[in-house]
C-alpha positions in Angstrom: 33.1 -10.9 7.3 34.8 -14.0 5.9 32.4 -16.7 7.2 31.8 -19.6 4.9 28.1 -20.2 4.0 26.3 -22.0 1.2 23.8 -21.1 -1.5 20.2 -22.2 -0.7 18.8 -21.2 -4.0 19.4 -18.6 -6.8 16.8 -15.9 -7.2 15.9 -14.5 -10.6 14.7 -10.9 -11.1 11.1 -12.2 -11.5 11.3 -14.2 -8.3 12.8 -11.2 -6.4 9.9 -8.9 -7.5 7.4 -11.5 -6.4 9.0 -11.8 -3.0 9.2 -8.0 -2.7 13.0 -8.0 -2.5 14.6 -4.7 -3.2 17.1 -5.5 -6.0 17.6 -2.0 -7.2 17.0 0.9 -4.7 17.0 3.4 -7.6 14.5 1.7 -9.8 11.0 3.0 -10.4 9.5 -0.3 -9.2 11.1 0.1 -5.8 10.1 3.8 -5.5 6.5 2.7 -5.8 5.7 4.0 -9.3 2.1 3.3 -10.3 3.0 1.7 -13.6 5.9 -0.5 -12.3 5.2 -1.3 -8.7 3.8 -4.8 -9.2 5.2 -5.6 -12.7 7.2 -8.8 -12.8 10.0 -8.8 -15.4 9.5 -11.2 -18.3 11.7 -13.0 -20.8 15.5 -12.9 -20.4 15.3 -10.0 -18.0 13.0 -11.9 -15.7 15.3 -15.0 -15.7 18.5 -13.0 -14.8 19.9 -14.1 -11.5 20.0 -11.1 -9.2 20.4 -12.6 -5.7 20.9 -15.8 -3.7 19.1 -17.1 -0.6 21.7 -18.6 1.6 21.3 -21.6 3.9 22.0 -19.4 6.9 22.1 -15.7 7.7 25.4 -13.9 7.4 26.6 -12.2 10.6 24.9 -8.9 11.2 27.1 -5.9 10.2 26.9 -2.5 8.6 27.4 -3.8 5.0 28.0 -1.2 2.3 29.6 -3.5 -0.3 31.6 -6.6 -0.9 32.0 -9.8 -2.9 30.5 -13.3 -2.9 33.3 -15.8 -3.4 32.3 -19.2 -4.8 34.4 -22.1 -3.6 33.2 -25.0 -5.8 30.9 -25.9 -8.7 30.8 -24.3 -12.2 31.7 -20.8 -10.8 34.5 -22.0 -8.6 36.9 -19.2 -7.5 34.8 -16.5 -9.1 33.9 -13.3 -7.2 30.5 -11.6 -7.7 30.0 -8.1 -6.4 27.3 -7.6 -3.7 25.2 -4.5 -3.3 23.4 -5.4 0.0 22.4 -8.1 2.4 18.7 -8.6 3.3 18.4 -11.2 6.1 19.6 -14.5 4.5 19.6 -13.0 1.0 22.6 -11.5 -0.7 21.8 -9.1 -3.5 24.2 -8.8 -6.5 25.6 -5.5 -7.7 26.7 -5.0 -11.3 27.7 -8.6 -11.9 28.5 -10.8 -14.9 25.2 -12.5 -15.6 26.8 -15.5 -17.2 28.8 -16.2 -14.0 25.8 -15.5 -11.8 23.8 -18.1 -13.6 26.5 -20.8 -12.9 26.1 -20.6 -9.1 23.9 -23.4 -7.9 22.2 -24.5 -4.7 24.7 -26.1 -2.4 27.7 -24.3 -3.6 29.8 -23.1 -0.6 30.4 -19.4 -0.7 32.0 -16.6 1.4 30.6 -13.2 1.9 33.7 -11.1 1.8 33.9 -7.3 2.5 37.6 -7.2 3.1 38.4 -5.2 -0.1 35.6 -2.7 0.8 37.1 -2.3 4.3 40.5 -1.8 2.9 39.2 1.0 0.7 38.1 2.9 3.8 41.8 3.7 4.6 43.1 3.5 1.0 43.5 7.3 1.0 46.3 7.1 3.6 48.3 5.1 1.1 47.6 7.4 -1.8 49.1 10.7 -0.7 49.2 13.2 -3.7 51.3 16.3 -4.1 51.7 19.2 -1.6 49.0 21.2 -3.3 46.4 18.8 -1.7 46.6 20.3 1.8 44.0 18.0 3.3 46.5 15.2 3.0 48.9 17.0 5.3 47.5 14.9 8.1 49.2 11.9 6.5 52.6 13.5 6.0 55.6 13.7 8.3 57.1 17.0 9.2 59.5 16.7 6.3 56.5 16.3 3.9 57.0 12.6 3.1 54.0 10.2 3.6 53.5 8.7 7.1 52.2 5.4 5.7 53.5 3.0 3.1 52.4 4.1 -0.4 50.7 2.2 -3.2 52.8 2.3 -6.4 50.2 4.2 -8.4 47.8 7.1 -7.5 44.3 6.1 -8.5 42.8 9.6 -8.0 43.9 10.9 -11.5 42.5 7.7 -13.0 39.1 8.3 -11.5 39.2 11.9 -12.7 40.1 10.8 -16.3 37.3 8.3 -16.3 34.7 10.8 -15.3 35.8 14.1 -16.7 38.0 12.9 -19.6 40.9 15.2 -18.5 42.8 16.4 -15.5 41.9 19.8 -14.1 44.7 22.3 -14.5 42.9 25.6 -14.1 44.3 26.7 -17.5 41.4 28.3 -19.4 40.8 31.7 -21.0 37.0 32.1 -20.8 34.6 32.8 -18.0 33.6 30.3 -15.3 31.5 30.2 -12.2 32.0 27.1 -10.0 29.0 26.1 -7.9 29.9 23.9 -4.9 27.6 22.6 -2.1 28.9 23.0 1.4 27.2 19.8 2.4 28.5 17.8 -0.6 29.6 14.3 0.5 30.9 13.1 -2.9 32.7 16.2 -4.2 34.3 17.7 -1.1 33.7 21.5 -0.6 37.5 22.1 -0.3 37.9 20.8 -3.9 36.4 24.0 -5.3 39.1 26.0 -3.5 41.8 23.6 -4.8 40.6 24.4 -8.4 40.5 28.1 -7.6 44.1 27.9 -6.6 45.0 26.2 -9.9 43.2 29.0 -11.8 45.0 31.6 -9.8 48.4 30.0 -10.7 47.4 30.3 -14.3 45.7 33.7 -14.4 47.3 35.5 -11.5 45.9 39.0 -11.0 43.4 38.4 -13.8 41.6 35.6 -11.9 38.6 37.8 -10.8 38.0 38.8 -14.4 37.5 35.2 -15.4 36.4 33.1 -12.4 34.0 32.9 -9.5 33.2 30.3 -6.9 29.9 30.3 -5.1 29.2 28.0 -2.2 25.6 26.9 -1.5 24.9 26.1 2.2 22.8 23.2 3.2 23.0 21.6 -0.3 24.1 18.1 -1.1 25.7 16.5 -4.2 22.7 15.1 -6.0 19.6 17.3 -6.7 16.4 16.1 -8.2 13.3 18.4 -8.2 10.9 17.1 -5.5 13.3 14.5 -4.2 15.0 16.3 -1.3 16.8 13.9 1.0 15.5 15.8 4.0 13.6 18.9 3.3 14.0 20.2 6.9 17.8 20.1 6.7 18.7 20.5 3.0 17.9 22.8 0.1 18.2 22.6 -3.6 21.1 24.1 -5.4 19.4 24.2 -8.8 18.4 27.9 -8.4 22.0 28.8 -7.9 23.1 26.9 -11.0 20.3 28.5 -13.1 21.4 32.0 -12.0 25.0 31.1 -12.6 24.3 30.2 -16.2 22.5 33.5 -16.7 25.4 35.4 -15.1 28.0 33.6 -17.2 26.1 34.5 -20.3 25.8 38.2 -19.3 29.5 38.2 -18.3 30.6 36.8 -21.7 28.1 38.6 -24.0 27.7 41.9 -22.3 30.7 42.3 -20.0 28.5 42.4 -16.9 30.6 41.0 -14.0 28.7 38.6 -11.7 28.5 39.0 -7.9 31.6 38.4 -5.9 33.0 35.0 -4.7 31.6 33.5 -1.6 33.9 34.5 1.3 35.2 31.4 3.1 38.0 30.0 5.2 39.4 26.5 5.2 40.7 24.8 8.4 41.8 21.2 8.3 39.8 20.7 5.1 36.6 22.1 6.5 35.1 25.1 4.6 33.5 27.7 6.8 31.5 30.8 5.7 30.6 34.0 7.6 27.4 34.2 9.5 25.8 37.2 7.6 24.9 37.7 4.0 26.8 40.9 3.7 30.0 39.2 4.9 29.5 35.9 3.1 28.7 37.4 -0.3 28.0 34.9 -3.2 24.3 34.9 -4.1 22.5 32.7 -1.5 20.2 34.3 1.1 21.2 33.8 4.8 18.8 33.2 7.6 19.4 33.8 11.3 16.5 32.0 13.1 16.0 32.2 16.9 13.5 30.7 19.3 12.7 32.8 22.4 15.8 34.7 21.6 18.2 31.7 21.3 18.9 28.5 19.3 17.2 26.2 21.8 14.4 26.4 24.3 12.7 24.0 26.8 9.0 24.6 27.2 5.8 22.9 28.5 3.1 21.4 26.4 0.7 24.2 25.3 3.2 27.0 26.1 3.5 29.7 23.4 6.9 29.8 21.7 8.2 32.9 19.9 10.2 32.5 16.7 12.0 35.4 14.9 14.4 35.5 12.0 16.4 38.0 10.0 16.6 37.0 6.3 19.0 38.8 4.0 20.6 38.4 0.6 24.1 39.4 -0.3 24.4 43.0 -1.7 23.0 43.5 -5.2 22.1 39.8 -5.7 18.3 39.9 -5.5 15.2 40.1 -3.3 13.4 37.8 -0.9 10.3 36.4 -2.6 9.2 33.6 -0.2 9.5 32.5 3.5 8.0 29.3 4.8 7.8 27.6 8.2 8.0 24.0 9.1 7.2 23.3 12.8 6.4 19.6 12.8 9.4 18.2 10.9 7.3 17.0 8.0 9.3 19.0 5.4 6.1 20.3 3.9 6.7 24.0 5.0 2.9 24.4 5.0 2.9 27.8 6.8 4.0 30.7 4.6 4.9 34.2 5.7 3.5 37.1 3.7 6.1 38.9 1.6 5.7 42.5 0.8 4.3 43.5 -2.6 7.7 45.1 -3.2 10.2 42.4 -2.3 13.1 43.4 -0.1 16.8 42.4 0.2 16.4 42.2 4.0 13.4 41.4 6.2 12.5 40.3 9.7 9.8 37.6 10.1 8.2 36.3 13.3 5.7 33.7 14.4 4.2 32.3 17.6 3.6 28.6 17.7 2.2 26.2 20.4 3.3 22.5 20.6 0.6 20.2 21.8 2.6 17.0 22.2 5.9 16.4 24.2 9.0 15.7 22.2 12.0 17.3 20.6 11.3 19.4 17.6 13.5 21.2 15.1 11.4 24.0 13.5 12.8 25.4 10.3 12.4 28.5 8.3 13.1 28.3 4.6 13.6 31.4 2.5 13.9 32.0 -1.3 15.5 34.9 -3.1 15.3 35.8 -6.8 17.5 38.2 -8.7 14.7 40.3 -10.2 12.4 39.8 -7.2 10.0 37.8 -9.3 7.9 35.7 -6.9 6.0 34.0 -9.8 8.8 32.5 -11.8 9.9 28.9 -11.1 13.5 29.6 -12.2 16.6 30.9 -10.4 14.9 30.7 -7.1 17.7 30.4 -4.5 17.0 28.7 -1.2 18.4 28.5 2.2 17.1 27.5 5.6 17.9 27.6 9.3 16.7 25.5 12.3 16.3 25.7 16.0 15.6 23.1 18.7 12.5 23.1 20.9 12.2 20.5 23.7 8.6 20.1 24.8 8.0 18.5 28.2 
């Protein structure tokens, strides 16, 4: 951004809460918790500088991170990390509180996001070894990098900081890797990369030690009851719970778990087959249609026919629940009766009428469970499918 501004006044944590400024999007106070929603921080915490009101509003931009550079005063030439901009207020990220307290009203500052912007293309200048196929787009035909390279790869540093070691695939036990197909932080292709390292180590014995299961429509983070968008995503916790049970049975009783998820990778994109029988793994698969297709245009009040085939991969469980969401609320308020004896494959249908014009994305969510236990809260494996209904 780079435009020079000036500090109008520092804002403490207590003042920010009083002014309803979101200083921490993950805090209980900003999620509206009953106990913390209106509590003003006291003592040293309340006096901690967390933001600054500027004398003018920075240029409007899509701001995901940057720095506040101070040009004079006690904090001259210091840089403070910024988390977000709210109008004429800049909110600090994880900043040195002693430096933040030195910034005073009238100090000229610059809101600078140049480092953050540079990070958006940093991967082009950090090309790793040939085993990372997704970087082939940044290599010349002879395999050398297309762009100038930084002197040090930072990827291994990040891995060491989070995992404590670099992944080599060299182990002798049993392992099931659970990866989400919609993961935005740990890319789905990374599970295949690790599988290749395991195969280099174990060779023909790989299937006796290792599995990888992909979970469709699942993200990176997963907190019970905190789905980012319940009509588009599902939890992966049931898959993890079942994987833990299967690893235990594999190690203690010699019972091999279900097969790897079948997949292909093209240009770094992981794709899985359309049916449960072909896809394998352990997640149910839904094929939902509306009036026989994936989209329909209808008039207000016109009946719409929905039908779906729900199936689980062979020998991985039974369907214990199916739920409809027609209004996009994510509540899945309309359940479909499941037979007293759960099945591995079933067809469900429903007629629905839309009373208001608009574009709707009705969804069907299904749950499978290895033992077909509809009452247990554990190892319930979800998936969903959606269609488009345009109502005129």
